[in-house]
C-alpha positions in Angstrom: 91.6 82.3 104.6 90.8 85.7 106.1 91.8 88.7 103.9 91.7 92.5 104.7 93.8 93.8 102.0 91.7 95.3 99.2 94.3 94.9 96.4 94.8 91.1 97.3 90.9 90.7 97.4 90.6 92.0 94.0 93.4 90.0 92.6 92.0 86.8 94.1 88.5 87.5 92.6 90.1 88.4 89.3 91.9 85.1 89.4 88.6 83.2 89.6 88.6 82.6 93.4 85.3 82.8 95.1 84.6 85.1 98.2 83.1 82.7 100.8 82.0 85.2 103.5 82.3 88.8 104.4 81.8 90.3 107.8 82.6 93.4 109.8 85.6 93.3 112.1 84.0 93.7 115.6 87.2 95.3 117.0 88.2 97.6 114.0 86.6 99.6 111.3 87.3 97.1 108.6 85.8 94.3 106.5 87.0 90.7 106.7 86.7 88.7 103.5 87.1 85.0 103.5 88.3 82.8 100.7 88.6 79.0 100.8 92.2 78.1 101.8 93.4 75.8 98.8 96.7 75.1 97.2 95.5 77.2 94.2 94.9 80.3 96.6 98.4 79.9 98.0 99.8 79.8 94.5 97.8 82.9 93.8 99.5 84.6 96.8 102.9 83.9 95.4 101.8 85.1 91.9 100.5 88.4 93.5 103.6 89.0 95.4 105.9 88.2 92.5 103.7 89.8 89.9 104.0 86.7 87.8 100.4 86.4 86.7 98.9 88.6 84.0 95.2 89.8 84.4 93.3 91.6 81.8 93.0 95.2 82.9 89.4 95.5 82.0 88.5 92.5 84.2 90.6 93.8 87.1 88.9 97.2 87.0 85.5 95.6 86.9 86.3 93.3 89.9 87.9 96.3 91.7 84.5 98.2 91.3 82.4 95.2 92.6 84.8 94.6 95.5 84.7 98.3 96.5 80.9 98.3 96.3 80.7 95.1 98.5 83.1 96.7 101.1 81.0 99.8 101.1 77.8 98.0 101.7 79.5 96.1 104.6 80.3 99.3 106.3 76.8 100.6 106.0 75.1 97.5 107.6 
């Protein structure tokens, strides 16, 4: 599953989903982040939308910094 929304990426990684691939979008100035499309990922999309899953704020902030760094590195290369 291809994701471009940073908040959703952070939520997925904080929810223990693994990033499978990152690449630049050749048509736009953005990064494409890929996750394995599973039932659990679909459930996480619903949890994100409904705000029904609690994530530790410290873990969320740590993941947010790592994802921001990953996306910044992608723009440089």
